[in-house]
N, C-alpha and C positions, 0 to 999 in steps of 0.2 A: 465438295466444294462449292455449290451452290446453297444448300441448304447454312453450310459453317461460313459461307461470308455475310448470307440473311440473320445469322444469330448477330455477328459481330456489328453489322448494322443498329439492328433491332438495342445492344448494349451502349448504343456507343452516344446515345443523352446522357447515360448513369454515368461512362467515364467522364466526360464533360463538364457533368455538377461536380464530382470529385475534383476535378481540376480546380472546378470553381474555387471552393472551397479549402483550399491547402493551399489557395495564398490568403487568408480569412486569418482570423483570430485574434487574443489580443496577447500582451507581454506579462509572463508572470511574472512577478515583483519577488517571489525569491528566489526563480532562477536566472532572470534575466535576458527567456525567450520564450517564443511564442507558441501558445498552447492550443492545441488543433487537436480538441474535444469537440465533436458539431455531435456527438453522440450523445455525451455527458455533459452537460452545462453547470455548473457551480450550485446551482439552485437541485440541479436533482441529484447529488451530490450528495448533501443536505437531507434531502429524504430518503435516499437509498438509506445513509446509514441508521436514521432516526425511525425505519423500516426493519433494519436489522438489528439493532441494540436490543430488544427483549431475547431475542434467541440467541444472540451468541454469550446472554448473562445463563436463560436456562441452559445452554451444554456446555461450561463452566463449573459449574456447581452454583451457580447464583454469586450475587454483592458482598464478599466477603465481610462481614460480621460486625464490623469495628470504626463506627464512624469516626475516630479521631487518625485511624491511619489512614480514610479514605479520605477526609478532611486535610490531612496534610500532606497526600500524595497528589491533590486536586489543587492544594497552593504553591504546592512546584509547581508543577506545569500551567498551570493559571499565570506565577509568571517568567514561567518560559519564553510563551503563548502571546504573554501584550512585549516582547524585545521579539518575535519577529512577524514576518511582515502583512498579517493579517492580525492585527490588534482587536476588531472587533470581531471573528468569526468566534462561530456557538461552540466554539470547545467542548470536552465532555469526557471528565476521568473519571476510570472506575475502574476498581480491585478486585479482583477475578480472587472468589474464594477456591482455587485450586493451587494444586504443592505442584505440577508441570511449572519447569523456567519459562516464560512468555511471556512477552509482550508486544502489542501490536493493532493498527490501527484500520477503521472503518472509513469511507470516507464521508467527509462529514466533521470531522475535529471529535470522531468519538475513538478514544487512547483507551489502552485497556494496561495493567499489568497484573499479574498474577501476584498470591500469597508467596510462588513456588521459589519468582523470582528477587524477593520484595527479601530475602534473607539471605540475599546472596549479597546483598551493599553494604559497603564500608561507610558510608557517609552519603550527607546527602545530596555533591557531584555526580557520585555515580547515578543516584537516582536519576540527575537530571541529566545526563548522558544519553542517558534508556530516552525517558519525555524527551529528553529531543529530538534523537532521533528520529519515533513514531510521528512528531509534530512536523520531522523534514517532507516524508511521506505524502500527509498528510497538504500544507503548502503548493509542494511539489508538484500534487494533481496527480501521482502514481497511479494512483488504481484507477482515476478519469482516465491518464492513458492508457493502461492495460484494454480497458473496458472498449475501449475506441480502437486502437491494435488488433481485439477478439472481433470486433463488429465491421473491421475493413476486410481480415482474414478472412468471414464467414462470405462477404460479400464475396471476396475472390475468388473463395471456392466455389460460391454461384455460378459466380462466368464463368468459372472452366469446369464448375458441369454443362452448361448450356453448350457453351463453345464444342465441347467434344461428343454430347451429348448422352453418357455418362456419366449418372447417378452415383454411381462406388463411389469415382473418383473423386466429384464430390465432395462424398462424408469422406475421404482417403487425407483430402485438405485440409477440410477443417481438424481433423481426428487429428495431425499431424500440429496445428496452429494452436489446440490445445492446449499438449505438449510445450509447444517453445512459451507460451501464456505464463502457463501456472507458475506463481511467484512473481515478486518483484527480479531486475534481471542486477547484472553484479556494478551496472554503471547507477540503477538507480538509488542502490545500497549506501554506492559511494556517495553519492550526492548527497542526500539523507544525510551520512554520517558530516558531511564538511556542514549542511546547513544545520542541523543539532548542535555543532560548535559553534558555529555563528551564532545562533540563539543564544547558548552556557555564557557565554564568554558576554556577549551584551547582559546576560542582566547576573552577572556579578561571580558565575562557577569557575572553578577550577578545571581548564579544556582538557588538562591530561588526565582528569577522571575518566577520559570517554576508553581509551586503549587500555587501562585498567581495569575495567570493567567487561571491552572483550576477554583480556587474557582470563581475569576469571570467569565469564562465561563456556571459553574455552577449557579450566581448566574442570567446570561440570560436566562439559560435556565425554570430554577422556573417562572421567567419574561414571557416571551410566552408562556409556558403552563395556567400561570397563565388569561392571556388576551385572550388565547386562552378558557379555560373555562366561563370565564365571557361571550366574542361575543354568547357564543352557548348554556349559560339558557336563 
């Protein structure tokens, strides 16, 4: 018992620092809520995106070799970004040469769409709905928040390991937290939907293109599942 108490006493300063940090944070203009991300500042987000950008391009077939399409996507994305809360943010829009239907964003304003998903769009508004959603992930700083949660989960695992004297228990806690933090949460996806529709509306696009695009993505997913089932039967 004495050893356990001494471990907790040793951790007390770190806990107090964490509690004091929790009172800090700036209000995010996109969400209207305070961002508590002490482990990743906005400047660090830009650096992370900049360093990861070449790797993403290499892993997804490179940049799609059609400057007109790339420029078109960038112009739509720029129009949406100009109607976001981060008008001076360095957004970069890239079309990847991949047949896979996908769109995603990195911290620092790096937004990607594949040539596969471009084939599903019926009009510019549907393209805007996808780009707006990904811009929403950036403006809401979802990646920074996930990273922040991961760091605190790791700290919690370390505290648990020290308090119990069990390294295995600490590793298990970290493993569980990694599974939990994999991908955006449902609330974050909903928030990005809301932000994307906000940016679309302000930019003059039809916001009803967003549910139309979601239905197209669902139909595509169902088709791919059916094809895979037939190929495996």
